[in-house]
N, C-alpha and C positions, 0 to 999 in steps of 0.2 A: 295670318296667313296673307293678307294685302300687302302688309309691311314686308313680310317676307319676298313675295314677288316683286315688290319694289326695288331691294336692296340686290335681288339674283339681276333683275333687269339694269339695276346702274352696272354692275359688274360686266354686263355681257358687254355695254358699249363705252365702257372704260374711263366713266367721271367717276374718278375713283375721291377725288378730293372733293368734290362736291358732295359726293354720297354722306362722308364724313363730317360734312358742315351744314345737313340739311337740319333744318329746324333752327337753327339760330340765326340771331336778328344781323343782315348784314350793314356794316357802315359803309363810311366813304372810302377809305383804304381798302377795304376787300372789296368794293366795285371798280377800283383803279387798278387792283393789283389783276381783278378778272379781267380787266380792259385790255392790259399792257401785258400781261405776264402770263395766264393760264387761256392757253387756246386749245382748240381740241375739235374746230367744226370742220367742215368741208373745205371751207375759203383758207383756212391756215393750212389745212395739207396741200391746197393747191399752189398757196405762198410758198411754203418748204419745198416741194417739188420744184416747182420754177425757179426758184432761187438759188437752191443746191445744184441745177442743172446747167445753168449759166454762169459759171463763176469767171474763174481766170482765161479760160478759154476761148472767153470773146477775144482775148489778145490774140491768141496764136493760132485763131482759123484761119486769117490772110495769110499768115505761114502756111498752113496747108492747102488754101488754093494756090497758093506759088508753085507749090509740088504739084497739086493735082492736075491743075489747071483751073479753070472759070468753069465749065460744062461738069464736069467729075466732080467737081468741089459740090456745087448745086445739087447733084442727083445724089452724092453720096451722103449729104446732110439728110435730104428728104425719105431715102434710105432706111439710115441708122435710126432715124427719129421715128420710123413706126415701127420698125424692129424692137429699139428700144421701150416703145409704148406696150409693144404685146407682151414680152417677157415682164415688164412691172406688173400687167394682168396677171401672170402666172403667179409671180409671186403673192399678190393681194388674193389669187384663188386659194393656195395653200396656207396662206395665215388665216384665213378664216375657216378653212377644213380642220387645222389643227385645233384652233380655239374651241370650235364648236363642240370637236369630240372631247376636249379636256374638262370643257364647260359641262359636259355630259357628267363626266367623272368628280363634278363638284369640287374641282380646282380652283383655288381662289389666285388672282392675278393680282390682288388690291397692291401689295407692295413687291412687285416683279415685273420688270418690263421684258416681255417676248423678243427676241431675236430670230435672225434667220436660221443659225446652226441650232437652235429647239426646236424650231418646225421641223428641218430637214430630220431632225432625231426622232419627234415624236410621230412622223409619218413613216420615216424609210431606214430608221436603224441607227446605230452609232458610227458606222463606215463613212454612211453621210453626211454626217454630222461633222467628223472631223474633215472629211476635204470639203465641208461649205466653213467650216470655222479657219481652217487654214488660206483660204483663198479669199474669204471675206476681209481676215484679218488685213492680210497682208496689202489688200487693195486700199484698204482705208488707213493703215499705215504710210503709204506713198501716196495716198490723194491727202493727207494732211501734210508730208512733205512737200508736195508742191503747190500748196496752198501758200507756206512761208518761204517758198523759193520766189514764187511770184511776189510776195511782198516785198522782199527784197529788190528784185528788178524794176518793180513799179517806182518805188520811192526815191531810186537812183536816179530817175529822169527828172525829179522836183530837186533833189540833194544829192549833186555827185560829190559833196567833200569827203564824205565816207564810203569807201568799197562796198560793194555786194555782199561782201562775207560779213564783213562788221553789223551791216544792215541785216542779215539773218540773226544775228546774236540779238539784237535788239528786239523783233519781232518774234522770234522765239519766247523771250521773257513776257511781252504782250500776250502773245497767244494763249501763254499758260493758265491766264484767268479764265482761262474757258471751264476749267474744273468746279468754278464755281455755278454752272447751270445746270438744273440736276437732270433734266431730261428734255425732250422734243418737245413735251408739254410747254414748256418755258423760252419758246423762239418765235412767239406769235407776234411781238412788233419786230424783230430784228428779222424774220421773215419779209415781213411788208417793207422795210425801210431797205435790205437786201435788193429786191427784185425792183425799188425803185432807182437805185445805184446803176445797177445792168442797164435799166435801160436807157438812163441817162446817157451811160458810157458808149452804149453800141449806138445811141441816134448822134452822140457827138463823132464818135469814129467815121460815120455815115456822111454827117454832113461837113465835117473838116476835109475831108480827102475830096468830095467833090468842087468845096469850095477852092481847095489847091491846086484841084487839075492833075493832068498825068504830069510827069518828071520830064525831063528833055529825054529821046530818046529811048523813051520808057520800052520794056521787052515784057511779053507775053509767052515765055517760052514753056510752060509746064504742059504736059509732064513729060520731062527731060529723060530720067534715067527711070527704072523699075522701082531703086530703091527710095529715092525720093518719092515716087506714086505711090505706094505701098505705105510708108512713113506718115504720108499728109493720110490716106486713110483711119489708118491706125488711130489717129488723133480725134480723128472723127467719131468713131469707135468708143472711143473715150469720152467725149463730148456728150454724148446721150446715153450713157454707161453709169449716170450718176444715182439709179434705183438701187443701189446697194445698202441704204438706208431705208429701204420702202416699209420694213416690217416695223422700224422703230416710231416711223411717221406713222402709221396705220394705228400701231397701238397706243400712240396718245391722242386718238380721234376718238370723240365721245359716241361717234356711231362708223367702225373702221369697216362694216359691209358696203357703206357707200363711196368707199374708194374707185373702187373698179374703172373708170375712166377719166378719174382725175389727171393721170401721170398723162394721159394723151393730150388732154387738155393744155396740160401745163408746157407739154412739147411744143404744142402749134401754137403756142404766145412766144415761146421760146425760139424759134425758127423765124418772128417776125423781126428778132433782134439779132439772129446770128447772120442769117441771107443776104440781108442790104448791107451790114456794117464789112463782113469780108468780102464781097462782091466789092464795093467803095474801094477799099482800102486796096485790094490786089488790082483795081483797076488803074489805080492811081500811081504805084508805086511799083506794080509787075516782079521781076524779079530781084528787084534789091531786098526783098522779104526775105529771099532765101538764105540773108547771111544777118536777118534780123526778126527773130522769133516773136520778140513782144511791138505789135504795132503802133505804142507809143513812140520808139523808138525813132520814126520816121516822121512823125508831124511835128508841126513846128510848135514850141515853147509858145504857149500862150495861158492867160486866165483859165479859158475853156478846159484845156488839155491840163491844167495843172487841179481842177476843179475833178475832172475825172479820174486822175491818179489817187487823189484823197478819197474819191466814193471807192473806188475800187480796193484800196487798204481797208476800209471797214469792211467791204464785203469779203474781201478774204479772209478777215479776222473772221466773221459769222460762218463761212464757210468752213475753216479750221475745225469751229465746233461741231458744224454739221457731221464732218470726217470723223472729228475725233469720241465724240462722245458714245458710240457704239460702242469703242474701245476702251473707254472708259467703264460702261457695263460689263463687259469682258472682266476685264482685268479685277472689279470690283468682286464679281460672281465667283472669280478665282481665289481670291485672299478672303471670302468670308463677310465682304462688307457691301454687298448689295443691298440687303433690306435695313441697312444702319439708318435709323431717322435723323442723325446728324451731319448737315451738310458740311460741318467745318470739318468731320471726320472723314467724310467721303470726299471732300476735294484733296486733304492730304495726301489719303491714299491713292488719288489719280496722279498726282505730279510725276510717278516715275513713267507713267505713261507718256508722257513729252519727252523725255530726253533722248531715248533713240529717233525721234521725227527730226529732234532739232540736230541732232549729229549726222544723221543721213541727208538731211538740207545743206548742209556746210560741205559735205564729200562730193555731192552729184548738184551741183547749183545750175544743172542744163536745163532751164528753162525751155519750155518749148521740145525739145527731144525726148524729155523724160516723160512726157504725155503720150508719145507713140508707145513708149518701151511699156510703159504700166498699162495702156489698152491693148495691147497685142497680147502681152503675157499674163497679164491679172483679170482685166475688165472680161476679157471674152470668156472665161471662166466664170467668174463670179456673179454674174447679170445675164449672160445670155445664155450659154452651155448649160450649167448645173441644172438654171430653173427650169430649163425646156425638159432635160432628162428626169428632172426630180417631178413634173406634171405627168410627164408619160408612165414614170412606173410606181407613182401614184397609185394613178387610175387605168392600171392594165389589165385588173378583173371585172369581170362584168358587173360583179357585185359591188366594186366599190365606184364603178361608173354609175351605177343606177342610184346608189344610196349619197351620191355627191351633192354638198351641200351649195354647190355653185356649176349649174351647168353651161358647156359652152354656149355662145350665144347661136342661133339659129343662123342669122346671116354669115357665120365661118363655116357651116357643115356639120355643127355641132362636133360630135367627138372623133368623128373621122377627119374632118377638116381641122382640129386641131393639133391631131398627131401628125399631120401634113404639115401642116405650119412648122411645128417644132421640131421636126425631121430635119424640113429647109434651114431653119436657125440652127441646128446645131451643126449641118453640114457646111455651110455657108461660114460660119466665125469661123470653126475649127478648120477649113482650108486657106480662108482669104484674110480673117482676124487675126488668127494664132500662127498659123503656116508660113503664106507670104508676107503678111503683116509682121510677124515674130523676126522673120528673118531680116527683112527690110529695116526694122527700130533699131534691133542689136545692131546692123552693120553702123548706123547713124550715130547711134551711142557711143560705140566703140571710137568712132572718129572723134566723138567730140572730145572722149579724155585723151584721144592720141594729140590733139589740137591743143586743148587748153589743159589738160591733166587733170587730176582729182586734186578737192580742196582748193579750185581755181580761186582766185583772192575777188575778181573782177570779170565774169562770164559776159564777154560781147561788149567787152564796154571800149569806147574808143581810143585809142592811145594819148597818151599825152601830148600836148602841142609843144614842137620843138621850139627854142626862143632863138631868135634870128641871131646870126654870127655879129660880132661887134667890127664894123669897119675902121682900122689902122690908117692914120694919117703921118704927113711927116713931123708936125707937133707932136704927135702923141707917143710917147714912151713904147718901146718895144714891149718892155714888160710890165702887166701890174708890180703896184707894191706887194711887199711882203703878206700885210695885211688882209688884201682883198683876194689872195689865192686861200685864206685861213677863214675866211667867212666864203669863200666860193659866189662870188659876184661878179668875176669875170671869164670867161673861158675862150682860149684861143683857138 
């Protein structure tokens, strides 16, 4: 009986790998693997949340500040940071509720990763499942696209011998290697390194901008138009909407019930990176950022900038894996490969997921504007509106509220307070995020298409330098020799 209880407890906390190996001697190789590869602690979850939240958006937030103005940029970061933390908390509550109900029915999750659409299915039925699946997969698809676009945009500032589209081809192949990472359980070292990399980049942006000083005749005219204002706001909505993978991160934890405040703590740390860096870059360059959505474009080339670019490239590779891994799971379940024990077979089965991501990154290479479009049309529903509504409908009956595994905190006013906050989230994000934000971001996105076209070869690249004209003098021939025409070395 004690052994059975031990097995059940292990299933509850999610320590599936360790449960299977209990009682076997642990060698050095296993200890090293556990240290770097097998993560499931509260700290691992915190690193995963913080690392996933502050990816390439760090480079586009100064662009958003130029659209919003300094004060609105700071206030929107604080506001959406709190809003995102609340809805991440709701997702964690619904996950624990779903898992507890299923475990009471003796459902075994040892070879199955629970996902958000399955939580909705178990608590509210197939219609909610379909809505959650559609929004979540589309958002994660475009989230992966954005990481790929960001890779090409960043590397161009180190090596501009290749255009950004060619770099997209190269990094698409590199990011496809994420098919070999089994689950979020195996992102321990990557999450830790990813956060160190973005921390360096954020403080580099801050220090480099302050040392550079303000450009001559700098202007801070934002907000200048409604379109720019709401476009900038929805990019910040996107920034703090990185909790679409909350369920997968919780499922990788040994004790997922401890997740509650992890996302809030991760957000507080992220704000220490995003606020100083965005404010400093905007202070230094002002309205120049309106035509340079990547902050690296305006900072002078230096070894420190090159280091920041390289670190962000590595981190974007990691974040690509964060966004794409849930899509791998969905695809595996659709084709019946999710419980296959051969990682090589699963990796081969996952490859088709990368192809549409690669293709979309080549069609829409609009680094910056695409963030706002995805934020308004997808993030608004995926991680704000749907979780808030799902929480309200799951606990709408008195018996559901009474038997809830997780009661709302007393300092939020229990159920009445939770329902009030949820209603506010739904109304605000629907009107401001999806309504005004959707209108503004689509106007801006269409403008990018009209200006640069689809399949743009090098989005926002500086024009090639024009060679100086050759001077003619009395002794020079009026026409170059024919061979020179052939080789194109002289131009009149």
